N, CA, C and O atoms as a GROMACS GRO file, in nm:
protein
  464
    1UNK      N    1  -0.447  -1.379   0.654
    1UNK     CA    2  -0.406  -1.295   0.793
    1UNK      C    3  -0.286  -1.359   0.887
    1UNK      O    4  -0.245  -1.475   0.894
    2UNK      N    5  -0.238  -1.219   0.969
    2UNK     CA    6  -0.118  -1.217   1.018
    2UNK      C    7  -0.109  -1.357   1.105
    2UNK      O    8  -0.211  -1.423   1.122
    3UNK      N    9   0.010  -1.396   1.154
    3UNK     CA   10   0.022  -1.512   1.251
    3UNK      C   11  -0.083  -1.490   1.394
    3UNK      O   12  -0.094  -1.379   1.447
    4UNK      N   13  -0.139  -1.584   1.435
    4UNK     CA   14  -0.163  -1.592   1.576
    4UNK      C   15  -0.106  -1.736   1.636
    4UNK      O   16  -0.076  -1.836   1.571
    5UNK      N   17  -0.103  -1.717   1.758
    5UNK     CA   18  -0.085  -1.864   1.849
    5UNK      C   19  -0.164  -1.955   1.799
    5UNK      O   20  -0.279  -1.947   1.754
    6UNK      N   21  -0.077  -2.059   1.815
    6UNK     CA   22  -0.180  -2.180   1.741
    6UNK      C   23  -0.222  -2.237   1.637
    6UNK      O   24  -0.319  -2.313   1.628
    7UNK      N   25  -0.124  -2.190   1.524
    7UNK     CA   26  -0.135  -2.203   1.365
    7UNK      C   27  -0.005  -2.294   1.386
    7UNK      O   28   0.100  -2.270   1.446
    8UNK      N   29  -0.046  -2.410   1.314
    8UNK     CA   30   0.048  -2.481   1.276
    8UNK      C   31   0.211  -2.437   1.199
    8UNK      O   32   0.210  -2.347   1.115
    9UNK      N   33   0.301  -2.485   1.224
    9UNK     CA   34   0.465  -2.395   1.178
    9UNK      C   35   0.446  -2.423   1.071
    9UNK      O   36   0.437  -2.322   1.000
   10UNK      N   37   0.427  -2.565   0.992
   10UNK     CA   38   0.439  -2.572   0.839
   10UNK      C   39   0.344  -2.499   0.766
   10UNK      O   40   0.378  -2.481   0.649
   11UNK      N   41   0.220  -2.444   0.803
   11UNK     CA   42   0.165  -2.374   0.709
   11UNK      C   43   0.231  -2.166   0.735
   11UNK      O   44   0.209  -2.065   0.670
   12UNK      N   45   0.287  -2.185   0.822
   12UNK     CA   46   0.344  -1.994   0.808
   12UNK      C   47   0.395  -1.965   0.702
   12UNK      O   48   0.422  -2.060   0.629
   13UNK      N   49   0.419  -1.862   0.667
   13UNK     CA   50   0.494  -1.810   0.568
   13UNK      C   51   0.543  -1.651   0.604
   13UNK      O   52   0.484  -1.573   0.678
   14UNK      N   53   0.645  -1.630   0.542
   14UNK     CA   54   0.683  -1.493   0.626
   14UNK      C   55   0.708  -1.386   0.518
   14UNK      O   56   0.760  -1.417   0.411
   15UNK      N   57   0.665  -1.243   0.550
   15UNK     CA   58   0.730  -1.140   0.446
   15UNK      C   59   0.822  -1.038   0.518
   15UNK      O   60   0.784  -0.949   0.594
   16UNK      N   61   0.926  -1.061   0.487
   16UNK     CA   62   1.051  -1.012   0.511
   16UNK      C   63   1.091  -0.871   0.436
   16UNK      O   64   1.108  -0.861   0.315
   17UNK      N   65   1.104  -0.744   0.547
   17UNK     CA   66   1.120  -0.590   0.477
   17UNK      C   67   1.303  -0.594   0.491
   17UNK      O   68   1.366  -0.634   0.589
   18UNK      N   69   1.342  -0.558   0.403
   18UNK     CA   70   1.502  -0.504   0.474
   18UNK      C   71   1.512  -0.353   0.426
   18UNK      O   72   1.447  -0.316   0.328
   19UNK      N   73   1.598  -0.262   0.502
   19UNK     CA   74   1.550  -0.137   0.504
   19UNK      C   75   1.704  -0.045   0.493
   19UNK      O   76   1.762  -0.016   0.597
   20UNK      N   77   1.761  -0.003   0.354
   20UNK     CA   78   1.860   0.017   0.294
   20UNK      C   79   1.917   0.177   0.398
   20UNK      O   80   1.848   0.262   0.454
   21UNK      N   81   2.036   0.165   0.388
   21UNK     CA   82   2.072   0.255   0.478
   21UNK      C   83   2.091   0.398   0.380
   21UNK      O   84   2.203   0.450   0.383
   22UNK      N   85   2.026   0.439   0.326
   22UNK     CA   86   2.010   0.584   0.282
   22UNK      C   87   2.084   0.733   0.415
   22UNK      O   88   2.147   0.735   0.521
   23UNK      N   89   2.023   0.831   0.319
   23UNK     CA   90   2.098   0.963   0.394
   23UNK      C   91   1.950   1.020   0.472
   23UNK      O   92   1.984   1.078   0.574
   24UNK      N   93   1.857   1.021   0.463
   24UNK     CA   94   1.757   1.063   0.510
   24UNK      C   95   1.654   0.970   0.642
   24UNK      O   96   1.669   0.848   0.639
   25UNK      N   97   1.586   1.007   0.717
   25UNK     CA   98   1.549   0.934   0.796
   25UNK      C   99   1.654   0.814   0.891
   25UNK      O  100   1.624   0.696   0.904
   26UNK      N  101   1.802   0.893   0.959
   26UNK     CA  102   1.858   0.793   1.004
   26UNK      C  103   1.850   0.778   1.147
   26UNK      O  104   1.948   0.732   1.206
   27UNK      N  105   1.751   0.810   1.208
   27UNK     CA  106   1.708   0.805   1.352
   27UNK      C  107   1.591   0.759   1.360
   27UNK      O  108   1.527   0.732   1.462
   28UNK      N  109   1.558   0.749   1.244
   28UNK     CA  110   1.368   0.717   1.261
   28UNK      C  111   1.292   0.624   1.170
   28UNK      O  112   1.300   0.617   1.047
   29UNK      N  113   1.228   0.564   1.241
   29UNK     CA  114   1.189   0.408   1.198
   29UNK      C  115   1.079   0.428   1.079
   29UNK      O  116   1.027   0.537   1.056
   30UNK      N  117   1.043   0.288   0.994
   30UNK     CA  118   0.964   0.316   0.898
   30UNK      C  119   0.806   0.267   0.986
   30UNK      O  120   0.814   0.270   1.109
   31UNK      N  121   0.733   0.245   0.952
   31UNK     CA  122   0.634   0.173   1.025
   31UNK      C  123   0.584   0.081   0.869
   31UNK      O  124   0.596   0.116   0.752
   32UNK      N  125   0.534  -0.031   0.922
   32UNK     CA  126   0.503  -0.130   0.841
   32UNK      C  127   0.382  -0.182   0.813
   32UNK      O  128   0.357  -0.274   0.891
   33UNK      N  129   0.284  -0.158   0.723
   33UNK     CA  130   0.148  -0.156   0.749
   33UNK      C  131   0.109  -0.359   0.660
   33UNK      O  132   0.147  -0.385   0.546
   34UNK      N  133   0.071  -0.410   0.705
   34UNK     CA  134  -0.032  -0.521   0.617
   34UNK      C  135  -0.167  -0.497   0.632
   34UNK      O  136  -0.234  -0.464   0.730
   35UNK      N  137  -0.190  -0.518   0.530
   35UNK     CA  138  -0.345  -0.502   0.539
   35UNK      C  139  -0.398  -0.372   0.637
   35UNK      O  140  -0.467  -0.396   0.735
   36UNK      N  141  -0.369  -0.265   0.610
   36UNK     CA  142  -0.418  -0.179   0.663
   36UNK      C  143  -0.348  -0.152   0.836
   36UNK      O  144  -0.343  -0.046   0.900
   37UNK      N  145  -0.300  -0.289   0.875
   37UNK     CA  146  -0.257  -0.316   1.003
   37UNK      C  147  -0.136  -0.275   1.072
   37UNK      O  148  -0.058  -0.370   1.083
   38UNK      N  149  -0.099  -0.178   1.116
   38UNK     CA  150   0.008  -0.208   1.176
   38UNK      C  151   0.117  -0.351   1.280
   38UNK      O  152   0.129  -0.397   1.393
   39UNK      N  153   0.169  -0.365   1.150
   39UNK     CA  154   0.318  -0.494   1.101
   39UNK      C  155   0.403  -0.484   1.255
   39UNK      O  156   0.394  -0.566   1.347
   40UNK      N  157   0.469  -0.387   1.253
   40UNK     CA  158   0.612  -0.321   1.320
   40UNK      C  159   0.675  -0.219   1.263
   40UNK      O  160   0.629  -0.149   1.173
   41UNK      N  161   0.785  -0.209   1.315
   41UNK     CA  162   0.876  -0.137   1.268
   41UNK      C  163   1.001  -0.138   1.203
   41UNK      O  164   1.070  -0.193   1.289
   42UNK      N  165   1.093  -0.107   1.086
   42UNK     CA  166   1.189  -0.112   1.048
   42UNK      C  167   1.269   0.010   1.071
   42UNK      O  168   1.226   0.120   1.036
   43UNK      N  169   1.364  -0.002   1.118
   43UNK     CA  170   1.482   0.101   1.132
   43UNK      C  171   1.607   0.115   1.036
   43UNK      O  172   1.627   0.017   0.965
   44UNK      N  173   1.683   0.208   1.024
   44UNK     CA  174   1.750   0.236   0.974
   44UNK      C  175   1.894   0.096   0.913
   44UNK      O  176   1.978   0.050   0.991
   45UNK      N  177   1.889   0.076   0.836
   45UNK     CA  178   1.991  -0.060   0.792
   45UNK      C  179   1.895  -0.155   0.863
   45UNK      O  180   1.975  -0.233   0.913
   46UNK      N  181   1.792  -0.191   0.892
   46UNK     CA  182   1.742  -0.323   0.984
   46UNK      C  183   1.668  -0.396   0.878
   46UNK      O  184   1.663  -0.386   0.756
   47UNK      N  185   1.609  -0.480   0.972
   47UNK     CA  186   1.513  -0.589   0.889
   47UNK      C  187   1.364  -0.613   0.970
   47UNK      O  188   1.380  -0.580   1.088
   48UNK      N  189   1.261  -0.647   0.951
   48UNK     CA  190   1.177  -0.663   1.007
   48UNK      C  191   1.098  -0.809   0.933
   48UNK      O  192   1.063  -0.815   0.815
   49UNK      N  193   1.086  -0.892   1.010
   49UNK     CA  194   1.006  -1.044   0.944
   49UNK      C  195   0.909  -1.007   1.061
   49UNK      O  196   0.914  -0.961   1.175
   50UNK      N  197   0.785  -1.071   0.936
   50UNK     CA  198   0.657  -1.087   0.983
   50UNK      C  199   0.616  -1.226   0.961
   50UNK      O  200   0.653  -1.252   0.847
   51UNK      N  201   0.561  -1.325   1.011
   51UNK     CA  202   0.493  -1.405   1.010
   51UNK      C  203   0.326  -1.415   0.972
   51UNK      O  204   0.255  -1.352   1.049
   52UNK      N  205   0.262  -1.480   0.871
   52UNK     CA  206   0.123  -1.491   0.815
   52UNK      C  207   0.116  -1.635   0.737
   52UNK      O  208   0.179  -1.724   0.681
   53UNK      N  209  -0.018  -1.585   0.781
   53UNK     CA  210  -0.090  -1.718   0.697
   53UNK      C  211  -0.050  -1.708   0.570
   53UNK      O  212   0.025  -1.613   0.547
   54UNK      N  213  -0.092  -1.816   0.430
   54UNK     CA  214  -0.089  -1.778   0.284
   54UNK      C  215  -0.217  -1.734   0.269
   54UNK      O  216  -0.323  -1.759   0.325
   55UNK      N  217  -0.170  -1.635   0.147
   55UNK     CA  218  -0.281  -1.534   0.084
   55UNK      C  219  -0.246  -1.456   0.018
   55UNK      O  220  -0.138  -1.470  -0.040
   56UNK      N  221  -0.313  -1.361   0.004
   56UNK     CA  222  -0.252  -1.197  -0.047
   56UNK      C  223  -0.310  -1.113   0.066
   56UNK      O  224  -0.410  -1.106   0.137
   57UNK      N  225  -0.140  -1.026   0.036
   57UNK     CA  226  -0.174  -0.901   0.158
   57UNK      C  227  -0.105  -0.806   0.088
   57UNK      O  228  -0.026  -0.845   0.002
   58UNK      N  229  -0.122  -0.674   0.108
   58UNK     CA  230  -0.091  -0.550   0.069
   58UNK      C  231   0.019  -0.497   0.172
   58UNK      O  232   0.013  -0.555   0.280
   59UNK      N  233   0.105  -0.411   0.161
   59UNK     CA  234   0.229  -0.398   0.228
   59UNK      C  235   0.266  -0.234   0.171
   59UNK      O  236   0.297  -0.192   0.060
   60UNK      N  237   0.242  -0.161   0.317
   60UNK     CA  238   0.290  -0.035   0.258
   60UNK      C  239   0.348   0.053   0.428
   60UNK      O  240   0.317   0.044   0.547
   61UNK      N  241   0.423   0.117   0.361
   61UNK     CA  242   0.564   0.198   0.463
   61UNK      C  243   0.457   0.319   0.497
   61UNK      O  244   0.354   0.343   0.434
   62UNK      N  245   0.508   0.390   0.614
   62UNK     CA  246   0.438   0.515   0.662
   62UNK      C  247   0.517   0.538   0.753
   62UNK      O  248   0.535   0.465   0.850
   63UNK      N  249   0.591   0.678   0.722
   63UNK     CA  250   0.621   0.731   0.809
   63UNK      C  251   0.579   0.923   0.831
   63UNK      O  252   0.597   1.003   0.739
   64UNK      N  253   0.542   0.951   0.922
   64UNK     CA  254   0.440   1.072   0.982
   64UNK      C  255   0.375   1.085   0.863
   64UNK      O  256   0.356   0.966   0.836
   65UNK      N  257   0.323   1.151   0.766
   65UNK     CA  258   0.223   1.206   0.670
   65UNK      C  259   0.256   1.145   0.528
   65UNK      O  260   0.182   1.154   0.430
   66UNK      N  261   0.378   1.082   0.534
   66UNK     CA  262   0.434   1.011   0.401
   66UNK      C  263   0.434   0.892   0.412
   66UNK      O  264   0.424   0.830   0.518
   67UNK      N  265   0.450   0.820   0.247
   67UNK     CA  266   0.438   0.672   0.275
   67UNK      C  267   0.501   0.604   0.133
   67UNK      O  268   0.560   0.665   0.043
   68UNK      N  269   0.471   0.466   0.140
   68UNK     CA  270   0.533   0.431   0.014
   68UNK      C  271   0.400   0.353  -0.062
   68UNK      O  272   0.304   0.308   0.001
   69UNK      N  273   0.417   0.348  -0.226
   69UNK     CA  274   0.288   0.312  -0.264
   69UNK      C  275   0.279   0.180  -0.204
   69UNK      O  276   0.370   0.138  -0.133
   70UNK      N  277   0.156   0.098  -0.232
   70UNK     CA  278   0.126  -0.051  -0.164
   70UNK      C  279   0.236  -0.133  -0.273
   70UNK      O  280   0.284  -0.098  -0.381
   71UNK      N  281   0.246  -0.225  -0.212
   71UNK     CA  282   0.272  -0.405  -0.291
   71UNK      C  283   0.189  -0.504  -0.269
   71UNK      O  284   0.164  -0.543  -0.155
   72UNK      N  285   0.149  -0.544  -0.351
   72UNK     CA  286   0.078  -0.673  -0.325
   72UNK      C  287   0.133  -0.780  -0.309
   72UNK      O  288   0.210  -0.805  -0.402
   73UNK      N  289   0.128  -0.851  -0.238
   73UNK     CA  290   0.196  -0.958  -0.162
   73UNK      C  291   0.146  -1.146  -0.204
   73UNK      O  292   0.070  -1.198  -0.122
   74UNK      N  293   0.184  -1.221  -0.306
   74UNK     CA  294   0.098  -1.343  -0.285
   74UNK      C  295   0.179  -1.414  -0.205
   74UNK      O  296   0.292  -1.409  -0.255
   75UNK      N  297   0.180  -1.510  -0.059
   75UNK     CA  298   0.216  -1.580   0.034
   75UNK      C  299   0.138  -1.721  -0.028
   75UNK      O  300   0.017  -1.742  -0.044
   76UNK      N  301   0.263  -1.813  -0.057
   76UNK     CA  302   0.183  -2.013  -0.019
   76UNK      C  303   0.260  -2.000   0.115
   76UNK      O  304   0.325  -1.920   0.183
   77UNK      N  305   0.213  -2.126   0.111
   77UNK     CA  306   0.259  -2.209   0.248
   77UNK      C  307   0.390  -2.253   0.263
   77UNK      O  308   0.446  -2.335   0.189
   78UNK      N  309   0.447  -2.184   0.380
   78UNK     CA  310   0.614  -2.206   0.420
   78UNK      C  311   0.707  -2.113   0.340
   78UNK      O  312   0.829  -2.124   0.357
   79UNK      N  313   0.648  -2.004   0.237
   79UNK     CA  314   0.690  -1.934   0.157
   79UNK      C  315   0.711  -1.773   0.246
   79UNK      O  316   0.634  -1.714   0.321
   80UNK      N  317   0.882  -1.729   0.187
   80UNK     CA  318   0.934  -1.607   0.199
   80UNK      C  319   0.940  -1.540   0.122
   80UNK      O  320   1.008  -1.567   0.023
   81UNK      N  321   0.850  -1.388   0.136
   81UNK     CA  322   0.825  -1.288   0.038
   81UNK      C  323   0.982  -1.190   0.072
   81UNK      O  324   1.002  -1.176   0.193
   82UNK      N  325   1.060  -1.142   0.003
   82UNK     CA  326   1.167  -1.063   0.066
   82UNK      C  327   1.149  -0.940  -0.022
   82UNK      O  328   1.158  -0.945  -0.145
   83UNK      N  329   1.115  -0.793   0.072
   83UNK     CA  330   1.138  -0.676   0.026
   83UNK      C  331   1.195  -0.575   0.027
   83UNK      O  332   1.195  -0.549   0.148
   84UNK      N  333   1.248  -0.491  -0.024
   84UNK     CA  334   1.361  -0.386   0.041
   84UNK      C  335   1.309  -0.271  -0.012
   84UNK      O  336   1.274  -0.258  -0.129
   85UNK      N  337   1.299  -0.154   0.110
   85UNK     CA  338   1.283  -0.018   0.099
   85UNK      C  339   1.399   0.064   0.121
   85UNK      O  340   1.514   0.023   0.134
   86UNK      N  341   1.342   0.238   0.124
   86UNK     CA  342   1.392   0.301   0.154
   86UNK      C  343   1.355   0.404   0.112
   86UNK      O  344   1.248   0.396   0.052
   87UNK      N  345   1.429   0.562   0.121
   87UNK     CA  346   1.377   0.720   0.101
   87UNK      C  347   1.429   0.710  -0.053
   87UNK      O  348   1.530   0.657  -0.098
   88UNK      N  349   1.300   0.794  -0.131
   88UNK     CA  350   1.318   0.858  -0.245
   88UNK      C  351   1.352   0.979  -0.306
   88UNK      O  352   1.368   1.028  -0.418
   89UNK      N  353   1.358   1.013  -0.164
   89UNK     CA  354   1.421   1.185  -0.174
   89UNK      C  355   1.548   1.205  -0.188
   89UNK      O  356   1.625   1.130  -0.127
   90UNK      N  357   1.600   1.312  -0.275
   90UNK     CA  358   1.725   1.375  -0.279
   90UNK      C  359   1.711   1.483  -0.221
   90UNK      O  360   1.610   1.524  -0.163
   91UNK      N  361   1.858   1.559  -0.241
   91UNK     CA  362   1.881   1.669  -0.179
   91UNK      C  363   1.804   1.776  -0.257
   91UNK      O  364   1.735   1.849  -0.186
   92UNK      N  365   1.798   1.805  -0.418
   92UNK     CA  366   1.673   1.888  -0.401
   92UNK      C  367   1.548   1.905  -0.460
   92UNK      O  368   1.491   2.013  -0.480
   93UNK      N  369   1.501   1.778  -0.492
   93UNK     CA  370   1.377   1.733  -0.440
   93UNK      C  371   1.288   1.715  -0.348
   93UNK      O  372   1.165   1.710  -0.352
   94UNK      N  373   1.370   1.704  -0.255
   94UNK     CA  374   1.305   1.636  -0.109
   94UNK      C  375   1.170   1.749  -0.067
   94UNK      O  376   1.079   1.720   0.011
   95UNK      N  377   1.183   1.860  -0.128
   95UNK     CA  378   1.061   1.959  -0.030
   95UNK      C  379   0.965   1.877  -0.140
   95UNK      O  380   0.877   1.834  -0.065
   96UNK      N  381   0.931   1.830  -0.272
   96UNK     CA  382   0.810   1.809  -0.337
   96UNK      C  383   0.830   1.656  -0.266
   96UNK      O  384   0.716   1.612  -0.283
   97UNK      N  385   0.883   1.578  -0.216
   97UNK     CA  386   0.846   1.449  -0.148
   97UNK      C  387   0.804   1.433  -0.046
   97UNK      O  388   0.781   1.319  -0.007
   98UNK      N  389   0.778   1.550   0.038
   98UNK     CA  390   0.714   1.563   0.167
   98UNK      C  391   0.607   1.681   0.125
   98UNK      O  392   0.564   1.751   0.217
   99UNK      N  393   0.569   1.701   0.011
   99UNK     CA  394   0.430   1.771  -0.004
   99UNK      C  395   0.373   1.692  -0.131
   99UNK      O  396   0.307   1.594  -0.099
  100UNK      N  397   0.382   1.710  -0.241
  100UNK     CA  398   0.301   1.690  -0.357
  100UNK      C  399   0.360   1.546  -0.394
  100UNK      O  400   0.326   1.489  -0.497
  101UNK      N  401   0.440   1.499  -0.314
  101UNK     CA  402   0.501   1.351  -0.373
  101UNK      C  403   0.455   1.241  -0.241
  101UNK      O  404   0.470   1.119  -0.234
  102UNK      N  405   0.400   1.328  -0.154
  102UNK     CA  406   0.433   1.230  -0.038
  102UNK      C  407   0.386   1.069  -0.064
  102UNK      O  408   0.427   0.979   0.010
  103UNK      N  409   0.301   1.044  -0.169
  103UNK     CA  410   0.250   0.932  -0.141
  103UNK      C  411   0.377   0.805  -0.206
  103UNK      O  412   0.376   0.682  -0.195
  104UNK      N  413   0.462   0.887  -0.263
  104UNK     CA  414   0.609   0.803  -0.334
  104UNK      C  415   0.748   0.851  -0.234
  104UNK      O  416   0.868   0.844  -0.260
  105UNK      N  417   0.678   0.902  -0.116
  105UNK     CA  418   0.846   0.940  -0.051
  105UNK      C  419   0.909   0.841  -0.059
  105UNK      O  420   0.994   0.834  -0.148
  106UNK      N  421   0.883   0.716   0.043
  106UNK     CA  422   0.928   0.597   0.049
  106UNK      C  423   0.900   0.473  -0.050
  106UNK      O  424   0.791   0.417  -0.058
  107UNK      N  425   0.986   0.447  -0.107
  107UNK     CA  426   0.975   0.302  -0.199
  107UNK      C  427   0.990   0.192  -0.130
  107UNK      O  428   1.053   0.189  -0.025
  108UNK      N  429   0.937   0.097  -0.180
  108UNK     CA  430   0.868  -0.044  -0.156
  108UNK      C  431   0.911  -0.120  -0.293
  108UNK      O  432   0.875  -0.080  -0.403
  109UNK      N  433   1.007  -0.256  -0.269
  109UNK     CA  434   0.979  -0.307  -0.397
  109UNK      C  435   1.033  -0.466  -0.359
  109UNK      O  436   1.106  -0.492  -0.263
  110UNK      N  437   0.979  -0.565  -0.458
  110UNK     CA  438   1.091  -0.712  -0.431
  110UNK      C  439   1.217  -0.666  -0.438
  110UNK      O  440   1.277  -0.569  -0.486
  111UNK      N  441   1.246  -0.796  -0.356
  111UNK     CA  442   1.402  -0.777  -0.322
  111UNK      C  443   1.451  -0.874  -0.442
  111UNK      O  444   1.383  -0.961  -0.497
  112UNK      N  445   1.583  -0.839  -0.469
  112UNK     CA  446   1.627  -0.902  -0.581
  112UNK      C  447   1.712  -1.061  -0.518
  112UNK      O  448   1.695  -1.080  -0.398
  113UNK      N  449   1.784  -1.151  -0.582
  113UNK     CA  450   1.756  -1.292  -0.593
  113UNK      C  451   1.918  -1.269  -0.466
  113UNK      O  452   1.927  -1.357  -0.380
  114UNK      N  453   1.996  -1.189  -0.465
  114UNK     CA  454   2.091  -1.209  -0.394
  114UNK      C  455   2.096  -1.082  -0.263
  114UNK      O  456   2.200  -1.055  -0.203
  115UNK      N  457   1.997  -1.032  -0.244
  115UNK     CA  458   1.982  -0.930  -0.142
  115UNK      C  459   1.949  -0.985  -0.027
  115UNK      O  460   1.930  -0.903   0.064
  116UNK      N  461   1.936  -1.091  -0.001
  116UNK     CA  462   1.895  -1.155   0.151
  116UNK      C  463   1.876  -1.324   0.156
  116UNK      O  464   1.846  -1.380   0.261
   0.00000   0.00000   0.00000
């Protein structure tokens, strides 16, 4: 369950999504969905932090008709899970990523230890 007013601060956890500075989608934001609900947007080179209660969550990014694969996140009390995201398309394969590979147009993965 995403954070709501009145919850104890000690029991809250967060999911942080950092977006790389890639070539495509410079002026566009990626929509961040947690368990199918819009949780916010992350812009070019930006960061979004979503507060949530401990539990299992699916996180996915979307832009227009394209998206990332879902990433499953397990949050424990007071935990912060960091994810990195970006665009998969290159100059040569862009047409494939916006058509037949549209479910992989964006990537989303757990961040490395020194990323955040």
